[in-house]
C-alpha positions as CSV (number, residue, x, y, z in Angstrom):
1,X,18.7,-21.6,15.7
2,X,17.9,-19.4,12.8
3,X,19.9,-21.6,10.4
4,X,18.2,-24.7,11.7
5,X,14.7,-23.2,11.1
6,X,15.6,-22.0,7.6
7,X,17.1,-25.4,6.8
8,X,14.0,-27.2,7.8
9,X,11.9,-25.4,5.2
10,X,8.7,-25.5,7.2
11,X,5.6,-25.3,5.0
12,X,2.1,-24.5,6.1
13,X,0.3,-24.9,2.7
14,X,0.5,-27.1,-0.4
15,X,3.6,-27.3,-2.4
16,X,2.2,-25.0,-5.1
17,X,2.4,-22.1,-2.6
18,X,5.5,-23.2,-0.6
19,X,8.1,-21.1,-2.4
20,X,6.1,-17.9,-1.7
21,X,6.3,-18.2,2.0
22,X,8.8,-16.5,4.4
23,X,8.7,-19.3,7.0
24,X,11.1,-17.8,9.4
25,X,8.8,-14.9,10.0
26,X,5.9,-17.2,10.6
27,X,7.7,-19.2,13.3
28,X,8.7,-16.1,15.3
29,X,5.2,-14.5,15.0
30,X,3.5,-17.7,16.0
31,X,5.7,-17.8,19.1
32,X,4.8,-14.2,19.9
33,X,1.1,-14.9,19.5
34,X,1.2,-17.7,22.0
35,X,3.3,-15.8,24.6
36,X,1.7,-12.4,24.1
37,X,-2.0,-12.7,23.3
38,X,-2.4,-8.9,22.8
39,X,-0.2,-9.2,19.7
40,X,-2.5,-11.8,18.2
41,X,-5.5,-9.6,18.9
42,X,-4.0,-6.7,17.1
43,X,-3.5,-8.8,14.0
44,X,-7.3,-9.3,13.7
45,X,-7.7,-5.6,12.6
46,X,-4.3,-4.6,11.3
47,X,-2.3,-5.6,8.3
48,X,0.9,-5.8,10.2
49,X,3.6,-8.4,9.7
50,X,7.1,-9.0,11.0
51,X,8.5,-5.5,10.7
52,X,5.9,-4.2,13.1
53,X,6.8,-6.7,15.9
54,X,9.3,-4.6,17.7
55,X,9.4,-3.2,21.3
56,X,9.3,0.3,19.8
57,X,6.1,-0.5,17.9
58,X,4.4,-2.2,20.8
59,X,5.0,0.7,23.2
60,X,4.7,3.4,20.6
61,X,8.3,4.5,21.0
62,X,10.1,6.4,18.3
63,X,13.9,6.7,18.2
64,X,13.5,10.1,16.5
65,X,11.4,11.4,19.4
66,X,13.6,11.4,22.6
67,X,10.7,12.9,24.6
68,X,8.7,9.7,24.3
69,X,11.6,7.6,25.5
70,X,12.2,10.0,28.4
71,X,8.5,9.7,29.4
72,X,9.0,6.0,29.9
73,X,12.1,6.5,32.0
74,X,10.9,9.5,34.0
75,X,7.2,9.2,34.7
76,X,6.7,12.8,35.8
77,X,7.6,14.0,32.3
78,X,4.6,12.1,30.9
79,X,2.4,14.5,32.9
80,X,3.7,17.5,31.0
81,X,2.0,18.3,27.7
82,X,4.9,19.6,25.4
83,X,3.7,20.5,22.0
84,X,6.8,20.0,19.8
85,X,5.1,20.2,16.5
86,X,1.7,21.8,16.7
87,X,0.9,21.8,13.0
88,X,1.5,18.1,12.5
89,X,-0.2,17.2,15.8
90,X,-3.3,19.1,14.8
91,X,-3.5,17.5,11.4
92,X,-3.0,14.1,12.8
93,X,-5.7,14.6,15.5
94,X,-8.1,15.9,12.8
95,X,-7.4,12.9,10.6
96,X,-7.9,10.5,13.4
97,X,-11.2,12.1,14.3
98,X,-12.3,11.7,10.7
99,X,-11.2,8.1,10.6
100,X,-13.1,7.3,13.8
101,X,-16.2,8.8,12.4
102,X,-15.6,7.1,9.0
103,X,-15.8,10.4,7.2
104,X,-12.6,10.0,5.4
105,X,-14.3,8.2,2.6
106,X,-17.2,10.6,1.8
107,X,-17.6,12.7,-1.3
108,X,-16.2,15.8,0.4
109,X,-12.8,14.1,0.7
110,X,-12.8,13.1,-2.9
111,X,-13.9,16.5,-4.0
112,X,-11.2,18.2,-2.0
113,X,-8.6,15.9,-3.3
114,X,-9.7,16.5,-6.9
115,X,-9.4,20.3,-6.3
116,X,-5.9,19.6,-5.0
117,X,-5.0,17.9,-8.3
118,X,-6.5,20.7,-10.4
119,X,-3.0,22.3,-10.5
120,X,-1.7,19.3,-12.4
121,X,-2.0,20.1,-16.2
122,X,-1.9,16.4,-17.3
123,X,-4.2,15.0,-14.6
124,X,-6.2,11.9,-15.6
125,X,-9.7,12.7,-16.9
126,X,-11.2,9.9,-14.7
127,X,-10.1,11.8,-11.6
128,X,-12.8,12.7,-9.1
129,X,-15.6,10.8,-10.7
130,X,-17.6,8.0,-9.1
131,X,-19.2,5.5,-11.5
132,X,-22.7,4.2,-10.9
133,X,-21.7,0.6,-10.9
134,X,-18.0,0.3,-10.3
135,X,-16.4,-3.1,-10.9
136,X,-13.1,-2.2,-9.2
137,X,-12.4,-0.5,-5.9
138,X,-8.9,1.1,-6.0
139,X,-7.6,2.5,-2.8
140,X,-4.4,3.2,-0.8
141,X,-3.7,2.0,2.7
142,X,-0.4,3.9,2.8
143,X,-1.7,6.8,0.8
144,X,1.3,9.1,1.4
145,X,3.9,6.7,-0.1
146,X,5.8,8.7,-2.7
147,X,8.7,8.4,-5.2
148,X,12.0,10.0,-6.0
149,X,11.5,13.7,-6.7
150,X,12.3,15.0,-10.2
151,X,12.2,18.3,-11.9
152,X,8.7,17.6,-13.2
153,X,7.4,16.1,-10.0
154,X,9.2,17.9,-7.3
155,X,8.0,17.7,-3.7
156,X,9.3,18.1,-0.2
157,X,8.8,14.9,1.9
158,X,6.7,15.2,5.1
159,X,5.3,12.8,7.6
160,X,8.4,10.6,7.2
161,X,10.9,9.6,4.6
162,X,9.6,9.3,1.0
163,X,6.1,10.4,2.0
164,X,3.8,13.4,1.3
165,X,0.1,14.2,1.7
166,X,0.1,16.1,-1.6
167,X,-1.9,13.8,-3.9
168,X,-0.1,15.1,-6.9
169,X,3.1,13.3,-5.9
170,X,2.2,10.1,-4.1
171,X,0.6,6.8,-5.0
172,X,-2.7,8.5,-5.5
173,X,-1.4,10.1,-8.6
174,X,-0.4,6.6,-9.9
175,X,-3.9,5.4,-9.0
176,X,-5.5,8.2,-10.9
177,X,-3.5,7.2,-14.0
178,X,-4.4,3.5,-13.6
179,X,-8.1,4.3,-13.2
180,X,-8.0,6.6,-16.2
181,X,-6.5,3.8,-18.5
182,X,-9.0,1.2,-17.2
183,X,-11.9,3.5,-17.9
184,X,-11.0,5.2,-21.1
185,X,-9.2,2.4,-22.9
186,X,-11.2,-0.6,-21.7
187,X,-14.5,0.7,-20.3
188,X,-13.8,-0.7,-16.8
189,X,-15.5,1.3,-14.1
190,X,-13.2,2.1,-11.2
191,X,-14.1,3.7,-7.9
192,X,-10.9,5.4,-6.8
193,X,-10.8,6.1,-3.1
194,X,-8.3,8.9,-2.7
195,X,-8.6,9.4,1.1
196,X,-5.5,9.5,3.2
197,X,-5.5,6.5,5.6
198,X,-2.0,6.8,7.1
199,X,-1.6,10.0,9.1
200,X,-1.4,7.5,11.9
201,X,0.7,4.8,10.2
202,X,0.0,2.1,12.8
203,X,-3.8,2.5,12.2
204,X,-3.6,2.7,8.5
205,X,-4.9,-0.8,7.7
206,X,-7.8,-0.3,10.2
207,X,-8.6,3.0,8.6
208,X,-8.6,1.6,5.1
209,X,-10.7,-1.3,6.2
210,X,-13.4,1.1,7.1
211,X,-13.3,2.6,3.6
212,X,-13.3,-0.9,1.9
213,X,-16.3,-2.0,4.0
214,X,-18.2,1.2,3.3
215,X,-17.8,1.0,-0.5
216,X,-18.5,-2.7,-0.7
217,X,-21.8,-2.1,1.2
218,X,-22.6,0.9,-0.9
219,X,-21.7,-0.7,-4.3
220,X,-22.5,-4.4,-4.6
221,X,-21.2,-4.2,-8.2
222,X,-17.6,-4.2,-6.9
223,X,-15.9,-7.5,-7.6
224,X,-12.3,-6.5,-7.3
225,X,-10.4,-4.6,-4.6
226,X,-6.9,-3.3,-5.3
227,X,-4.8,-1.7,-2.6
228,X,-2.1,0.2,-4.5
229,X,1.3,0.8,-2.8
230,X,4.9,1.2,-3.7
231,X,7.6,-0.9,-2.1
232,X,10.3,0.7,0.1
233,X,13.8,0.1,1.2
234,X,15.7,2.5,3.5
235,X,15.1,6.1,2.6
236,X,15.7,8.5,-0.3
237,X,13.7,11.7,0.2
238,X,14.4,13.2,3.7
239,X,11.6,15.1,5.4
240,X,11.8,18.9,4.9
241,X,14.8,18.7,2.5
242,X,14.3,20.6,-0.8
243,X,16.4,18.6,-3.2
244,X,16.2,16.4,-6.4
245,X,18.4,13.3,-5.9
246,X,20.7,12.1,-8.7
247,X,19.4,8.6,-9.6
248,X,22.9,7.3,-10.4
249,X,24.1,8.4,-6.9
250,X,21.4,6.6,-4.9
251,X,23.0,4.4,-2.3
252,X,21.5,1.1,-3.2
253,X,21.7,0.7,-7.0
254,X,20.9,-3.0,-6.8
255,X,17.5,-2.3,-5.3
256,X,16.8,0.4,-7.8
257,X,17.7,-2.0,-10.7
258,X,15.4,-4.6,-9.2
259,X,12.4,-2.3,-9.9
260,X,13.2,-0.9,-13.3
261,X,13.1,-2.2,-16.9
262,X,12.9,-0.8,-20.4
263,X,9.8,-1.2,-22.6
264,X,9.9,0.4,-26.0
265,X,12.6,2.8,-24.9
266,X,10.8,3.9,-21.8
267,X,12.0,3.2,-18.3
268,X,9.1,1.7,-16.3
269,X,8.7,0.5,-12.7
270,X,8.3,-3.2,-12.1
271,X,5.4,-4.7,-10.0
272,X,5.2,-7.0,-7.0
273,X,2.1,-8.6,-5.6
274,X,1.5,-9.2,-1.9
275,X,-1.1,-11.6,-0.5
276,X,-1.9,-12.1,3.1
277,X,-2.8,-15.7,4.2
278,X,-4.0,-15.0,7.7
279,X,-7.7,-15.8,8.2
280,X,-9.6,-16.0,11.5
281,X,-12.9,-17.7,12.1
282,X,-14.7,-14.4,11.3
283,X,-13.0,-14.1,7.9
284,X,-14.9,-16.0,5.3
285,X,-12.8,-15.6,2.2
286,X,-10.2,-18.2,1.2
287,X,-6.9,-16.4,0.8
288,X,-6.0,-18.8,-2.1
289,X,-8.6,-17.2,-4.2
290,X,-6.9,-13.8,-3.7
291,X,-3.6,-15.6,-4.5
292,X,-4.9,-17.1,-7.8
293,X,-6.3,-13.7,-8.9
294,X,-3.0,-12.0,-8.2
295,X,-1.2,-14.9,-10.1
296,X,-3.5,-14.4,-13.1
297,X,-2.5,-10.7,-13.4
298,X,1.2,-11.4,-12.6
299,X,1.3,-14.1,-15.3
300,X,-0.5,-12.0,-17.8
301,X,1.9,-9.1,-17.2
302,X,4.9,-11.3,-17.9
303,X,3.2,-12.8,-20.9
304,X,2.6,-9.4,-22.4
305,X,5.8,-7.7,-21.0
306,X,8.3,-10.4,-19.9
307,X,9.9,-9.5,-16.6
308,X,7.7,-6.6,-15.5
309,X,6.1,-8.6,-12.7
310,X,8.4,-9.7,-9.8
311,X,5.8,-12.3,-8.8
312,X,3.9,-12.8,-5.6
313,X,4.9,-12.7,-1.9
314,X,2.6,-14.5,0.6
315,X,2.8,-13.1,4.1
316,X,1.4,-15.5,6.7
317,X,0.3,-13.2,9.5
318,X,-1.4,-10.5,7.6
319,X,-4.7,-10.2,5.7
320,X,-4.4,-6.7,4.2
321,X,-8.2,-6.3,4.0
322,X,-8.2,-9.0,1.3
323,X,-10.7,-11.2,3.2
324,X,-13.4,-8.8,2.1
325,X,-13.2,-10.0,-1.5
326,X,-12.3,-13.1,-3.4
327,X,-10.4,-10.8,-5.8
328,X,-8.7,-8.6,-3.2
329,X,-5.0,-8.0,-3.9
330,X,-2.2,-5.6,-2.9
331,X,0.1,-4.3,-5.6
332,X,3.5,-2.7,-5.0
333,X,4.0,-0.5,-8.1
334,X,7.7,0.4,-8.1
335,X,9.5,1.4,-5.0
336,X,10.8,4.5,-3.2
337,X,13.8,4.2,-5.6
338,X,11.6,4.8,-8.6
339,X,10.6,8.2,-10.0
340,X,6.9,9.0,-10.3
341,X,7.4,9.2,-14.1
342,X,8.6,5.5,-14.1
343,X,5.6,4.5,-12.0
344,X,3.2,6.4,-14.3
345,X,4.8,4.7,-17.3
346,X,3.8,1.3,-15.9
347,X,0.1,2.1,-15.5
348,X,-1.0,1.4,-19.1
349,X,0.6,-2.0,-19.0
350,X,-0.9,-2.9,-15.7
351,X,-4.3,-1.7,-16.9
352,X,-4.1,-3.9,-20.0
353,X,-3.2,-7.0,-17.9
354,X,-6.0,-6.4,-15.5
355,X,-8.5,-5.9,-18.4
356,X,-7.3,-9.1,-20.1
357,X,-7.7,-11.1,-16.9
358,X,-11.2,-9.7,-16.2
359,X,-12.1,-10.5,-19.8
360,X,-11.0,-14.1,-19.4
361,X,-13.0,-14.3,-16.2
362,X,-16.1,-12.8,-17.9
363,X,-16.1,-9.7,-15.7
364,X,-15.3,-7.1,-18.3
365,X,-18.9,-6.3,-19.1
């Protein structure tokens, strides 16, 4: 059946976008939406796509947490409150309370995060500042996504593989650098939301949507929204393990090579753009506008630095908060097989490409 579906090359949009689609995922997700309406409802607020459609996800099961599985098999156990990790539980509850009240995007969060970063000697000068009329909103749905630890940027993963809530070592650090280059080199005002949205991973897109809506309402000058991530495959940094991996010994060298290249003798991380094409009746923006903006930046990157952009993936049953803006995009800067240094090396090149596109569109003023 799978081979037949793949061979049929089902397309839902014009030929110009056809090669960007992963059609097999769309067929299965469509079937699920028709047979399980609750799944379809969840898509209206979440940025989920095929990897989240598992029995474990639907019933909040975790193969690493045998207690949850036992609770489903032996109901009496579900009545017992067993605190297996008080510290993590408390932090997650606190985070969820903040998300519910939409306090995770206020100035206190930004100030606290800035103080966290004060220990980094080469922190970007644009850090912790909020421009009066920002043109770009830069944020992170999966804020704790991190890279391979090195001597310079050593951390111990927590809250899952290749993740940390220390803003010195995750994608927020990369966002700081990108915002710094855009502001200092090109005069582009960036509002960088450094709040952590993914203590509860399944709620991360809902949490970040609250931030996006808040800032768009507060700052009408924002014309571009960028959700900055890094891609991921398998796992590298194990939670709680104090180690620095040897890059040449990483298990999947082909995947690492996919995301690295050399520019002027520097190893830099490559970039991938993700666009969600799902739109409901309530969602006014046309996803193709998001696609075209991503394509402009991707093409400009490869014009300036051939091969640095891996192009665009279109995911049919996700919106990734991009319906809030005609120029809303998701960027995967490197992967969990890159080092933070490699990701930071990419930021001046990405900043230049973004500036050039904004200039061409007359938005650089």
